[in-house]
PyMOL Python script that loads the backbone (N, CA, C, O; Angstrom):
from pymol import cmd

cmd.read_pdbstr("""\
ATOM      1  N   MET A   1      41.772 -94.110  30.276  1.00  0.00           N
ATOM      2  CA  MET A   1      40.704 -93.203  29.932  1.00  0.00           C
ATOM      3  C   MET A   1      41.202 -91.753  29.990  1.00  0.00           C
ATOM      4  O   MET A   1      40.908 -90.952  29.103  1.00  0.00           O
ATOM      5  N   VAL A   2      41.951 -91.431  31.035  1.00  0.00           N
ATOM      6  CA  VAL A   2      42.468 -90.072  31.152  1.00  0.00           C
ATOM      7  C   VAL A   2      43.426 -89.778  30.011  1.00  0.00           C
ATOM      8  O   VAL A   2      43.452 -88.665  29.486  1.00  0.00           O
ATOM      9  N   ALA A   3      44.212 -90.777  29.625  1.00  0.00           N
ATOM     10  CA  ALA A   3      45.130 -90.582  28.503  1.00  0.00           C
ATOM     11  C   ALA A   3      44.350 -90.277  27.226  1.00  0.00           C
ATOM     12  O   ALA A   3      44.762 -89.429  26.434  1.00  0.00           O
ATOM     13  N   ALA A   4      43.242 -90.955  27.027  1.00  0.00           N
ATOM     14  CA  ALA A   4      42.415 -90.691  25.851  1.00  0.00           C
ATOM     15  C   ALA A   4      41.851 -89.281  25.897  1.00  0.00           C
ATOM     16  O   ALA A   4      41.778 -88.605  24.871  1.00  0.00           O
ATOM     17  N   ALA A   5      41.453 -88.836  27.079  1.00  0.00           N
ATOM     18  CA  ALA A   5      40.922 -87.479  27.221  1.00  0.00           C
ATOM     19  C   ALA A   5      41.989 -86.445  26.932  1.00  0.00           C
ATOM     20  O   ALA A   5      41.711 -85.409  26.327  1.00  0.00           O
ATOM     21  N   ILE A   6      43.209 -86.720  27.361  1.00  0.00           N
ATOM     22  CA  ILE A   6      44.305 -85.791  27.100  1.00  0.00           C
ATOM     23  C   ILE A   6      44.570 -85.705  25.600  1.00  0.00           C
ATOM     24  O   ILE A   6      44.782 -84.616  25.067  1.00  0.00           O
ATOM     25  N   VAL A   7      44.558 -86.844  24.923  1.00  0.00           N
ATOM     26  CA  VAL A   7      44.762 -86.840  23.477  1.00  0.00           C
ATOM     27  C   VAL A   7      43.674 -86.028  22.786  1.00  0.00           C
ATOM     28  O   VAL A   7      43.960 -85.240  21.885  1.00  0.00           O
ATOM     29  N   VAL A   8      42.436 -86.219  23.205  1.00  0.00           N
ATOM     30  CA  VAL A   8      41.316 -85.495  22.606  1.00  0.00           C
ATOM     31  C   VAL A   8      41.458 -84.002  22.831  1.00  0.00           C
ATOM     32  O   VAL A   8      41.263 -83.208  21.911  1.00  0.00           O
ATOM     33  N   THR A   9      41.799 -83.616  24.056  1.00  0.00           N
ATOM     34  CA  THR A   9      41.847 -82.188  24.365  1.00  0.00           C
ATOM     35  C   THR A   9      43.125 -81.519  23.893  1.00  0.00           C
ATOM     36  O   THR A   9      43.189 -80.292  23.820  1.00  0.00           O
ATOM     37  N   GLN A  10      44.131 -82.297  23.576  1.00  0.00           N
ATOM     38  CA  GLN A  10      45.371 -81.717  23.080  1.00  0.00           C
ATOM     39  C   GLN A  10      45.441 -81.770  21.553  1.00  0.00           C
ATOM     40  O   GLN A  10      46.456 -81.407  20.959  1.00  0.00           O
ATOM     41  N   GLY A  11      44.369 -82.220  20.932  1.00  0.00           N
ATOM     42  CA  GLY A  11      44.353 -82.382  19.486  1.00  0.00           C
ATOM     43  C   GLY A  11      44.475 -81.079  18.719  1.00  0.00           C
ATOM     44  O   GLY A  11      44.783 -81.088  17.527  1.00  0.00           O
ATOM     45  N   GLY A  12      44.243 -79.983  19.373  1.00  0.00           N
ATOM     46  CA  GLY A  12      44.423 -78.687  18.744  1.00  0.00           C
ATOM     47  C   GLY A  12      43.356 -78.355  17.734  1.00  0.00           C
ATOM     48  O   GLY A  12      42.246 -78.884  17.787  1.00  0.00           O
ATOM     49  N   SER A  13      43.695 -77.480  16.815  1.00  0.00           N
ATOM     50  CA  SER A  13      42.717 -76.952  15.874  1.00  0.00           C
ATOM     51  C   SER A  13      42.156 -78.017  14.943  1.00  0.00           C
ATOM     52  O   SER A  13      41.014 -77.899  14.497  1.00  0.00           O
ATOM     53  N   ALA A  14      42.923 -79.045  14.642  1.00  0.00           N
ATOM     54  CA  ALA A  14      42.412 -80.095  13.761  1.00  0.00           C
ATOM     55  C   ALA A  14      41.220 -80.794  14.394  1.00  0.00           C
ATOM     56  O   ALA A  14      40.274 -81.169  13.701  1.00  0.00           O
ATOM     57  N   TYR A  15      41.264 -80.968  15.700  1.00  0.00           N
ATOM     58  CA  TYR A  15      40.164 -81.625  16.386  1.00  0.00           C
ATOM     59  C   TYR A  15      38.994 -80.674  16.569  1.00  0.00           C
ATOM     60  O   TYR A  15      37.852 -81.033  16.283  1.00  0.00           O
ATOM     61  N   SER A  16      39.262 -79.482  17.035  1.00  0.00           N
ATOM     62  CA  SER A  16      38.177 -78.582  17.403  1.00  0.00           C
ATOM     63  C   SER A  16      37.545 -77.875  16.210  1.00  0.00           C
ATOM     64  O   SER A  16      36.489 -77.260  16.359  1.00  0.00           O
ATOM     65  N   ALA A  17      38.151 -77.945  15.047  1.00  0.00           N
ATOM     66  CA  ALA A  17      37.609 -77.243  13.890  1.00  0.00           C
ATOM     67  C   ALA A  17      36.220 -77.740  13.509  1.00  0.00           C
ATOM     68  O   ALA A  17      35.385 -76.952  13.065  1.00  0.00           O
ATOM     69  N   GLY A  18      35.960 -79.037  13.676  1.00  0.00           N
ATOM     70  CA  GLY A  18      34.677 -79.577  13.287  1.00  0.00           C
ATOM     71  C   GLY A  18      33.672 -79.638  14.418  1.00  0.00           C
ATOM     72  O   GLY A  18      32.561 -80.134  14.231  1.00  0.00           O
ATOM     73  N   LYS A  19      34.037 -79.151  15.571  1.00  0.00           N
ATOM     74  CA  LYS A  19      33.157 -79.241  16.729  1.00  0.00           C
ATOM     75  C   LYS A  19      32.265 -78.022  16.833  1.00  0.00           C
ATOM     76  O   LYS A  19      32.577 -76.945  16.323  1.00  0.00           O
ATOM     77  N   ASN A  20      31.133 -78.227  17.517  1.00  0.00           N
ATOM     78  CA  ASN A  20      30.292 -77.091  17.853  1.00  0.00           C
ATOM     79  C   ASN A  20      31.012 -76.246  18.878  1.00  0.00           C
ATOM     80  O   ASN A  20      31.812 -76.761  19.660  1.00  0.00           O
ATOM     81  N   SER A  21      30.738 -74.965  18.883  1.00  0.00           N
ATOM     82  CA  SER A  21      31.389 -74.123  19.869  1.00  0.00           C
ATOM     83  C   SER A  21      30.834 -74.431  21.257  1.00  0.00           C
ATOM     84  O   SER A  21      29.678 -74.828  21.404  1.00  0.00           O
ATOM     85  N   THR A  22      31.662 -74.245  22.253  1.00  0.00           N
ATOM     86  CA  THR A  22      31.274 -74.533  23.622  1.00  0.00           C
ATOM     87  C   THR A  22      30.334 -73.457  24.152  1.00  0.00           C
ATOM     88  O   THR A  22      30.342 -72.319  23.684  1.00  0.00           O
ATOM     89  N   THR A  23      29.536 -73.835  25.123  1.00  0.00           N
ATOM     90  CA  THR A  23      28.674 -72.853  25.764  1.00  0.00           C
ATOM     91  C   THR A  23      29.405 -72.181  26.916  1.00  0.00           C
ATOM     92  O   THR A  23      28.911 -71.204  27.479  1.00  0.00           O
ATOM     93  N   ILE A  24      30.581 -72.698  27.271  1.00  0.00           N
ATOM     94  CA  ILE A  24      31.378 -72.105  28.337  1.00  0.00           C
ATOM     95  C   ILE A  24      32.243 -71.002  27.733  1.00  0.00           C
ATOM     96  O   ILE A  24      33.076 -71.248  26.861  1.00  0.00           O
ATOM     97  N   THR A  25      32.023 -69.779  28.219  1.00  0.00           N
ATOM     98  CA  THR A  25      32.786 -68.658  27.671  1.00  0.00           C
ATOM     99  C   THR A  25      33.458 -67.800  28.740  1.00  0.00           C
ATOM    100  O   THR A  25      34.154 -66.836  28.419  1.00  0.00           O
ATOM    101  N   THR A  26      33.250 -68.151  30.016  1.00  0.00           N
ATOM    102  CA  THR A  26      33.866 -67.390  31.102  1.00  0.00           C
ATOM    103  C   THR A  26      34.370 -68.344  32.173  1.00  0.00           C
ATOM    104  O   THR A  26      33.960 -69.504  32.230  1.00  0.00           O
ATOM    105  N   LEU A  27      35.258 -67.848  33.015  1.00  0.00           N
ATOM    106  CA  LEU A  27      35.762 -68.653  34.111  1.00  0.00           C
ATOM    107  C   LEU A  27      34.627 -69.041  35.055  1.00  0.00           C
ATOM    108  O   LEU A  27      34.576 -70.174  35.533  1.00  0.00           O
ATOM    109  N   LYS A  28      33.728 -68.114  35.321  1.00  0.00           N
ATOM    110  CA  LYS A  28      32.600 -68.391  36.225  1.00  0.00           C
ATOM    111  C   LYS A  28      31.723 -69.510  35.662  1.00  0.00           C
ATOM    112  O   LYS A  28      31.327 -70.410  36.402  1.00  0.00           O
ATOM    113  N   ALA A  29      31.418 -69.466  34.378  1.00  0.00           N
ATOM    114  CA  ALA A  29      30.610 -70.510  33.745  1.00  0.00           C
ATOM    115  C   ALA A  29      31.343 -71.848  33.760  1.00  0.00           C
ATOM    116  O   ALA A  29      30.729 -72.902  33.925  1.00  0.00           O
ATOM    117  N   CYS A  30      32.642 -71.795  33.589  1.00  0.00           N
ATOM    118  CA  CYS A  30      33.446 -73.014  33.588  1.00  0.00           C
ATOM    119  C   CYS A  30      33.434 -73.650  34.974  1.00  0.00           C
ATOM    120  O   CYS A  30      33.279 -74.864  35.102  1.00  0.00           O
ATOM    121  N   GLU A  31      33.597 -72.837  35.999  1.00  0.00           N
ATOM    122  CA  GLU A  31      33.563 -73.346  37.367  1.00  0.00           C
ATOM    123  C   GLU A  31      32.185 -73.908  37.713  1.00  0.00           C
ATOM    124  O   GLU A  31      32.082 -74.910  38.420  1.00  0.00           O
ATOM    125  N   ALA A  32      31.131 -73.267  37.218  1.00  0.00           N
ATOM    126  CA  ALA A  32      29.772 -73.765  37.441  1.00  0.00           C
ATOM    127  C   ALA A  32      29.577 -75.118  36.761  1.00  0.00           C
ATOM    128  O   ALA A  32      28.920 -75.999  37.315  1.00  0.00           O
ATOM    129  N   ALA A  33      30.138 -75.289  35.573  1.00  0.00           N
ATOM    130  CA  ALA A  33      30.028 -76.565  34.863  1.00  0.00           C
ATOM    131  C   ALA A  33      30.753 -77.670  35.623  1.00  0.00           C
ATOM    132  O   ALA A  33      30.294 -78.812  35.648  1.00  0.00           O
ATOM    133  N   ILE A  34      31.876 -77.339  36.239  1.00  0.00           N
ATOM    134  CA  ILE A  34      32.601 -78.322  37.047  1.00  0.00           C
ATOM    135  C   ILE A  34      31.754 -78.716  38.259  1.00  0.00           C
ATOM    136  O   ILE A  34      31.651 -79.897  38.591  1.00  0.00           O
ATOM    137  N   THR A  35      31.157 -77.736  38.910  1.00  0.00           N
ATOM    138  CA  THR A  35      30.298 -78.014  40.062  1.00  0.00           C
ATOM    139  C   THR A  35      29.125 -78.899  39.662  1.00  0.00           C
ATOM    140  O   THR A  35      28.786 -79.844  40.375  1.00  0.00           O
ATOM    141  N   ASP A  36      28.509 -78.600  38.533  1.00  0.00           N
ATOM    142  CA  ASP A  36      27.389 -79.421  38.042  1.00  0.00           C
ATOM    143  C   ASP A  36      27.840 -80.859  37.790  1.00  0.00           C
ATOM    144  O   ASP A  36      27.111 -81.805  38.088  1.00  0.00           O
ATOM    145  N   THR A  37      29.034 -81.017  37.245  1.00  0.00           N
ATOM    146  CA  THR A  37      29.558 -82.355  36.966  1.00  0.00           C
ATOM    147  C   THR A  37      29.847 -83.097  38.265  1.00  0.00           C
ATOM    148  O   THR A  37      29.607 -84.300  38.355  1.00  0.00           O
ATOM    149  N   GLN A  38      30.361 -82.390  39.273  1.00  0.00           N
ATOM    150  CA  GLN A  38      30.591 -83.007  40.576  1.00  0.00           C
ATOM    151  C   GLN A  38      29.266 -83.463  41.196  1.00  0.00           C
ATOM    152  O   GLN A  38      29.197 -84.528  41.809  1.00  0.00           O
ATOM    153  N   GLU A  39      28.228 -82.662  41.035  1.00  0.00           N
ATOM    154  CA  GLU A  39      26.915 -83.030  41.558  1.00  0.00           C
ATOM    155  C   GLU A  39      26.355 -84.251  40.828  1.00  0.00           C
ATOM    156  O   GLU A  39      25.692 -85.090  41.438  1.00  0.00           O
ATOM    157  N   ALA A  40      26.619 -84.351  39.539  1.00  0.00           N
ATOM    158  CA  ALA A  40      26.182 -85.523  38.782  1.00  0.00           C
ATOM    159  C   ALA A  40      26.879 -86.773  39.314  1.00  0.00           C
ATOM    160  O   ALA A  40      26.270 -87.840  39.394  1.00  0.00           O
ATOM    161  N   ARG A  41      28.126 -86.645  39.668  1.00  0.00           N
ATOM    162  CA  ARG A  41      28.880 -87.772  40.242  1.00  0.00           C
ATOM    163  C   ARG A  41      28.298 -88.169  41.589  1.00  0.00           C
ATOM    164  O   ARG A  41      28.198 -89.358  41.892  1.00  0.00           O
ATOM    165  N   ALA A  42      27.915 -87.197  42.396  1.00  0.00           N
ATOM    166  CA  ALA A  42      27.354 -87.487  43.717  1.00  0.00           C
ATOM    167  C   ALA A  42      26.057 -88.287  43.600  1.00  0.00           C
ATOM    168  O   ALA A  42      25.708 -89.045  44.504  1.00  0.00           O
ATOM    169  N   GLY A  43      25.354 -88.119  42.497  1.00  0.00           N
ATOM    170  CA  GLY A  43      24.112 -88.834  42.280  1.00  0.00           C
ATOM    171  C   GLY A  43      24.297 -90.221  41.712  1.00  0.00           C
ATOM    172  O   GLY A  43      23.316 -90.932  41.494  1.00  0.00           O
ATOM    173  N   ASN A  44      25.540 -90.629  41.466  1.00  0.00           N
ATOM    174  CA  ASN A  44      25.820 -91.940  40.886  1.00  0.00           C
ATOM    175  C   ASN A  44      26.967 -92.601  41.644  1.00  0.00           C
ATOM    176  O   ASN A  44      28.118 -92.527  41.216  1.00  0.00           O
ATOM    177  N   PRO A  45      26.660 -93.242  42.760  1.00  0.00           N
ATOM    178  CA  PRO A  45      27.729 -93.846  43.566  1.00  0.00           C
ATOM    179  C   PRO A  45      28.248 -95.171  43.021  1.00  0.00           C
ATOM    180  O   PRO A  45      29.046 -95.829  43.689  1.00  0.00           O
ATOM    181  N   ASP A  46      27.826 -95.577  41.846  1.00  0.00           N
ATOM    182  CA  ASP A  46      28.174 -96.889  41.310  1.00  0.00           C
ATOM    183  C   ASP A  46      29.518 -96.957  40.595  1.00  0.00           C
ATOM    184  O   ASP A  46      29.880 -98.023  40.097  1.00  0.00           O
ATOM    185  N   LEU A  47      30.268 -95.868  40.524  1.00  0.00           N
ATOM    186  CA  LEU A  47      31.568 -95.926  39.875  1.00  0.00           C
ATOM    187  C   LEU A  47      32.528 -96.759  40.712  1.00  0.00           C
ATOM    188  O   LEU A  47      32.562 -96.652  41.938  1.00  0.00           O
ATOM    189  N   GLY A  48      33.298 -97.581  40.036  1.00  0.00           N
ATOM    190  CA  GLY A  48      34.333 -98.338  40.734  1.00  0.00           C
ATOM    191  C   GLY A  48      35.515 -97.437  41.065  1.00  0.00           C
ATOM    192  O   GLY A  48      35.547 -96.282  40.638  1.00  0.00           O
ATOM    193  N   PRO A  49      36.473 -97.940  41.809  1.00  0.00           N
ATOM    194  CA  PRO A  49      37.590 -97.111  42.253  1.00  0.00           C
ATOM    195  C   PRO A  49      38.447 -96.563  41.106  1.00  0.00           C
ATOM    196  O   PRO A  49      38.892 -95.417  41.165  1.00  0.00           O
ATOM    197  N   LYS A  50      38.680 -97.358  40.076  1.00  0.00           N
ATOM    198  CA  LYS A  50      39.486 -96.876  38.953  1.00  0.00           C
ATOM    199  C   LYS A  50      38.742 -95.809  38.162  1.00  0.00           C
ATOM    200  O   LYS A  50      39.326 -94.800  37.766  1.00  0.00           O
ATOM    201  N   SER A  51      37.462 -96.032  37.936  1.00  0.00           N
ATOM    202  CA  SER A  51      36.666 -95.043  37.208  1.00  0.00           C
ATOM    203  C   SER A  51      36.520 -93.763  38.023  1.00  0.00           C
ATOM    204  O   SER A  51      36.554 -92.665  37.467  1.00  0.00           O
ATOM    205  N   ALA A  52      36.360 -93.896  39.321  1.00  0.00           N
ATOM    206  CA  ALA A  52      36.253 -92.718  40.188  1.00  0.00           C
ATOM    207  C   ALA A  52      37.541 -91.909  40.146  1.00  0.00           C
ATOM    208  O   ALA A  52      37.501 -90.679  40.121  1.00  0.00           O
ATOM    209  N   ALA A  53      38.679 -92.588  40.138  1.00  0.00           N
ATOM    210  CA  ALA A  53      39.964 -91.889  40.057  1.00  0.00           C
ATOM    211  C   ALA A  53      40.113 -91.183  38.715  1.00  0.00           C
ATOM    212  O   ALA A  53      40.601 -90.054  38.656  1.00  0.00           O
ATOM    213  N   ALA A  54      39.695 -91.845  37.636  1.00  0.00           N
ATOM    214  CA  ALA A  54      39.760 -91.226  36.306  1.00  0.00           C
ATOM    215  C   ALA A  54      38.832 -90.014  36.242  1.00  0.00           C
ATOM    216  O   ALA A  54      39.191 -88.988  35.664  1.00  0.00           O
ATOM    217  N   PHE A  55      37.641 -90.129  36.834  1.00  0.00           N
ATOM    218  CA  PHE A  55      36.696 -89.025  36.886  1.00  0.00           C
ATOM    219  C   PHE A  55      37.326 -87.840  37.606  1.00  0.00           C
ATOM    220  O   PHE A  55      37.262 -86.710  37.121  1.00  0.00           O
ATOM    221  N   ASP A  56      37.928 -88.092  38.750  1.00  0.00           N
ATOM    222  CA  ASP A  56      38.574 -87.018  39.508  1.00  0.00           C
ATOM    223  C   ASP A  56      39.702 -86.370  38.715  1.00  0.00           C
ATOM    224  O   ASP A  56      39.869 -85.151  38.749  1.00  0.00           O
ATOM    225  N   ASP A  57      40.478 -87.187  37.998  1.00  0.00           N
ATOM    226  CA  ASP A  57      41.555 -86.653  37.161  1.00  0.00           C
ATOM    227  C   ASP A  57      41.001 -85.758  36.055  1.00  0.00           C
ATOM    228  O   ASP A  57      41.574 -84.712  35.751  1.00  0.00           O
ATOM    229  N   LEU A  58      39.885 -86.173  35.456  1.00  0.00           N
ATOM    230  CA  LEU A  58      39.260 -85.358  34.404  1.00  0.00           C
ATOM    231  C   LEU A  58      38.811 -84.011  34.950  1.00  0.00           C
ATOM    232  O   LEU A  58      39.000 -82.980  34.305  1.00  0.00           O
ATOM    233  N   LEU A  59      38.214 -84.018  36.145  1.00  0.00           N
ATOM    234  CA  LEU A  59      37.769 -82.761  36.740  1.00  0.00           C
ATOM    235  C   LEU A  59      38.949 -81.857  37.087  1.00  0.00           C
ATOM    236  O   LEU A  59      38.882 -80.639  36.917  1.00  0.00           O
ATOM    237  N   GLU A  60      40.013 -82.455  37.567  1.00  0.00           N
ATOM    238  CA  GLU A  60      41.210 -81.674  37.899  1.00  0.00           C
ATOM    239  C   GLU A  60      41.795 -81.032  36.646  1.00  0.00           C
ATOM    240  O   GLU A  60      42.167 -79.859  36.656  1.00  0.00           O
ATOM    241  N   LEU A  61      41.872 -81.800  35.584  1.00  0.00           N
ATOM    242  CA  LEU A  61      42.388 -81.271  34.320  1.00  0.00           C
ATOM    243  C   LEU A  61      41.450 -80.204  33.751  1.00  0.00           C
ATOM    244  O   LEU A  61      41.910 -79.194  33.219  1.00  0.00           O
ATOM    245  N   ALA A  62      40.148 -80.425  33.862  1.00  0.00           N
ATOM    246  CA  ALA A  62      39.175 -79.432  33.394  1.00  0.00           C
ATOM    247  C   ALA A  62      39.314 -78.133  34.176  1.00  0.00           C
ATOM    248  O   ALA A  62      39.232 -77.048  33.602  1.00  0.00           O
ATOM    249  N   ALA A  63      39.525 -78.242  35.487  1.00  0.00           N
ATOM    250  CA  ALA A  63      39.700 -77.038  36.314  1.00  0.00           C
ATOM    251  C   ALA A  63      40.935 -76.258  35.864  1.00  0.00           C
ATOM    252  O   ALA A  63      40.922 -75.027  35.832  1.00  0.00           O
ATOM    253  N   GLN A  64      41.996 -76.978  35.520  1.00  0.00           N
ATOM    254  CA  GLN A  64      43.200 -76.293  35.042  1.00  0.00           C
ATOM    255  C   GLN A  64      42.933 -75.623  33.696  1.00  0.00           C
ATOM    256  O   GLN A  64      43.383 -74.502  33.460  1.00  0.00           O
ATOM    257  N   ARG A  65      42.208 -76.302  32.820  1.00  0.00           N
ATOM    258  CA  ARG A  65      41.877 -75.695  31.515  1.00  0.00           C
ATOM    259  C   ARG A  65      41.024 -74.446  31.717  1.00  0.00           C
ATOM    260  O   ARG A  65      41.180 -73.469  30.984  1.00  0.00           O
ATOM    261  N   CYS A  66      40.121 -74.464  32.705  1.00  0.00           N
ATOM    262  CA  CYS A  66      39.317 -73.274  33.012  1.00  0.00           C
ATOM    263  C   CYS A  66      40.227 -72.121  33.413  1.00  0.00           C
ATOM    264  O   CYS A  66      40.074 -71.001  32.925  1.00  0.00           O
ATOM    265  N   LYS A  67      41.166 -72.398  34.300  1.00  0.00           N
ATOM    266  CA  LYS A  67      42.095 -71.362  34.761  1.00  0.00           C
ATOM    267  C   LYS A  67      42.936 -70.820  33.616  1.00  0.00           C
ATOM    268  O   LYS A  67      43.295 -69.642  33.602  1.00  0.00           O
ATOM    269  N   ASP A  68      43.249 -71.687  32.652  1.00  0.00           N
ATOM    270  CA  ASP A  68      44.048 -71.285  31.495  1.00  0.00           C
ATOM    271  C   ASP A  68      43.223 -70.553  30.441  1.00  0.00           C
ATOM    272  O   ASP A  68      43.775 -70.007  29.485  1.00  0.00           O
ATOM    273  N   GLY A  69      41.908 -70.540  30.613  1.00  0.00           N
ATOM    274  CA  GLY A  69      41.036 -69.907  29.636  1.00  0.00           C
ATOM    275  C   GLY A  69      40.744 -70.782  28.425  1.00  0.00           C
ATOM    276  O   GLY A  69      40.207 -70.306  27.425  1.00  0.00           O
ATOM    277  N   ALA A  70      41.096 -72.053  28.514  1.00  0.00           N
ATOM    278  CA  ALA A  70      40.862 -73.008  27.422  1.00  0.00           C
ATOM    279  C   ALA A  70      39.507 -73.671  27.646  1.00  0.00           C
ATOM    280  O   ALA A  70      39.422 -74.856  27.966  1.00  0.00           O
ATOM    281  N   TYR A  71      38.458 -72.886  27.473  1.00  0.00           N
ATOM    282  CA  TYR A  71      37.113 -73.342  27.827  1.00  0.00           C
ATOM    283  C   TYR A  71      36.614 -74.495  26.962  1.00  0.00           C
ATOM    284  O   TYR A  71      35.904 -75.368  27.460  1.00  0.00           O
ATOM    285  N   GLN A  72      36.962 -74.519  25.698  1.00  0.00           N
ATOM    286  CA  GLN A  72      36.538 -75.623  24.822  1.00  0.00           C
ATOM    287  C   GLN A  72      37.117 -76.933  25.325  1.00  0.00           C
ATOM    288  O   GLN A  72      36.416 -77.943  25.380  1.00  0.00           O
ATOM    289  N   TYR A  73      38.384 -76.923  25.689  1.00  0.00           N
ATOM    290  CA  TYR A  73      39.012 -78.145  26.181  1.00  0.00           C
ATOM    291  C   TYR A  73      38.417 -78.562  27.520  1.00  0.00           C
ATOM    292  O   TYR A  73      38.214 -79.751  27.764  1.00  0.00           O
ATOM    293  N   ALA A  74      38.137 -77.597  28.387  1.00  0.00           N
ATOM    294  CA  ALA A  74      37.489 -77.905  29.663  1.00  0.00           C
ATOM    295  C   ALA A  74      36.124 -78.531  29.407  1.00  0.00           C
ATOM    296  O   ALA A  74      35.762 -79.520  30.045  1.00  0.00           O
ATOM    297  N   ASP A  75      35.376 -77.964  28.487  1.00  0.00           N
ATOM    298  CA  ASP A  75      34.057 -78.486  28.151  1.00  0.00           C
ATOM    299  C   ASP A  75      34.161 -79.914  27.619  1.00  0.00           C
ATOM    300  O   ASP A  75      33.355 -80.770  27.985  1.00  0.00           O
ATOM    301  N   ASP A  76      35.133 -80.175  26.769  1.00  0.00           N
ATOM    302  CA  ASP A  76      35.331 -81.528  26.232  1.00  0.00           C
ATOM    303  C   ASP A  76      35.584 -82.527  27.360  1.00  0.00           C
ATOM    304  O   ASP A  76      35.029 -83.625  27.356  1.00  0.00           O
ATOM    305  N   LEU A  77      36.419 -82.148  28.321  1.00  0.00           N
ATOM    306  CA  LEU A  77      36.717 -83.024  29.449  1.00  0.00           C
ATOM    307  C   LEU A  77      35.482 -83.257  30.310  1.00  0.00           C
ATOM    308  O   LEU A  77      35.244 -84.371  30.777  1.00  0.00           O
ATOM    309  N   LEU A  78      34.701 -82.207  30.516  1.00  0.00           N
ATOM    310  CA  LEU A  78      33.497 -82.342  31.338  1.00  0.00           C
ATOM    311  C   LEU A  78      32.443 -83.201  30.649  1.00  0.00           C
ATOM    312  O   LEU A  78      31.688 -83.905  31.320  1.00  0.00           O
ATOM    313  N   ILE A  79      32.382 -83.154  29.344  1.00  0.00           N
ATOM    314  CA  ILE A  79      31.463 -84.024  28.595  1.00  0.00           C
ATOM    315  C   ILE A  79      31.836 -85.485  28.830  1.00  0.00           C
ATOM    316  O   ILE A  79      30.965 -86.329  29.039  1.00  0.00           O
ATOM    317  N   ILE A  80      33.121 -85.775  28.795  1.00  0.00           N
ATOM    318  CA  ILE A  80      33.578 -87.149  29.048  1.00  0.00           C
ATOM    319  C   ILE A  80      33.228 -87.563  30.469  1.00  0.00           C
ATOM    320  O   ILE A  80      32.716 -88.660  30.695  1.00  0.00           O
ATOM    321  N   ALA A  81      33.507 -86.676  31.431  1.00  0.00           N
ATOM    322  CA  ALA A  81      33.230 -86.992  32.842  1.00  0.00           C
ATOM    323  C   ALA A  81      31.736 -87.204  33.081  1.00  0.00           C
ATOM    324  O   ALA A  81      31.339 -88.135  33.781  1.00  0.00           O
ATOM    325  N   ARG A  82      30.913 -86.334  32.495  1.00  0.00           N
ATOM    326  CA  ARG A  82      29.458 -86.500  32.671  1.00  0.00           C
ATOM    327  C   ARG A  82      28.982 -87.803  32.037  1.00  0.00           C
ATOM    328  O   ARG A  82      28.066 -88.446  32.550  1.00  0.00           O
ATOM    329  N   GLY A  83      29.588 -88.185  30.944  1.00  0.00           N
ATOM    330  CA  GLY A  83      29.235 -89.457  30.306  1.00  0.00           C
ATOM    331  C   GLY A  83      29.561 -90.647  31.187  1.00  0.00           C
ATOM    332  O   GLY A  83      28.881 -91.671  31.129  1.00  0.00           O
ATOM    333  N   MET A  84      30.592 -90.519  31.997  1.00  0.00           N
ATOM    334  CA  MET A  84      30.966 -91.599  32.904  1.00  0.00           C
ATOM    335  C   MET A  84      29.919 -91.835  33.985  1.00  0.00           C
ATOM    336  O   MET A  84      29.769 -92.956  34.470  1.00  0.00           O
ATOM    337  N   VAL A  85      29.197 -90.787  34.363  1.00  0.00           N
ATOM    338  CA  VAL A  85      28.242 -90.915  35.468  1.00  0.00           C
ATOM    339  C   VAL A  85      26.787 -90.821  35.002  1.00  0.00           C
ATOM    340  O   VAL A  85      25.871 -90.785  35.824  1.00  0.00           O
ATOM    341  N   ALA A  86      26.580 -90.783  33.706  1.00  0.00           N
ATOM    342  CA  ALA A  86      25.208 -90.692  33.179  1.00  0.00           C
ATOM    343  C   ALA A  86      24.473 -91.989  33.457  1.00  0.00           C
ATOM    344  O   ALA A  86      25.014 -93.081  33.284  1.00  0.00           O
ATOM    345  N   SER A  87      23.250 -91.850  33.885  1.00  0.00           N
ATOM    346  CA  SER A  87      22.417 -93.042  34.077  1.00  0.00           C
ATOM    347  C   SER A  87      21.350 -93.063  33.009  1.00  0.00           C
ATOM    348  O   SER A  87      20.898 -92.020  32.536  1.00  0.00           O
ATOM    349  N   GLU A  88      20.961 -94.247  32.644  1.00  0.00           N
ATOM    350  CA  GLU A  88      19.966 -94.372  31.580  1.00  0.00           C
ATOM    351  C   GLU A  88      18.610 -94.658  32.144  1.00  0.00           C
ATOM    352  O   GLU A  88      17.645 -94.796  31.392  1.00  0.00           O
TER     353      GLU A  88
END
""", "prot")
cmd.dss("prot")
cmd.show_as("cartoon", "prot")
cmd.util.cbc("prot")
cmd.orient("prot")
């Protein structure tokens, strides 16, 4: 799963050209989005150990993208992570 996320976020302009622009435009907003995603995970304890590890890897990679100023890629990773813990 993490490998798929890396492929998606490393796709460059060909991938992001057709996407909506991200709502994350600052480091502070990016860090807040990570915190929100962590809180979503706390509300869903049903992830298995492999999925939990993949979730943590996604958040770690998103945090690095935030630090790099690559907010679109961070947002893409956080969307995947939030999807992992979404309840219906």
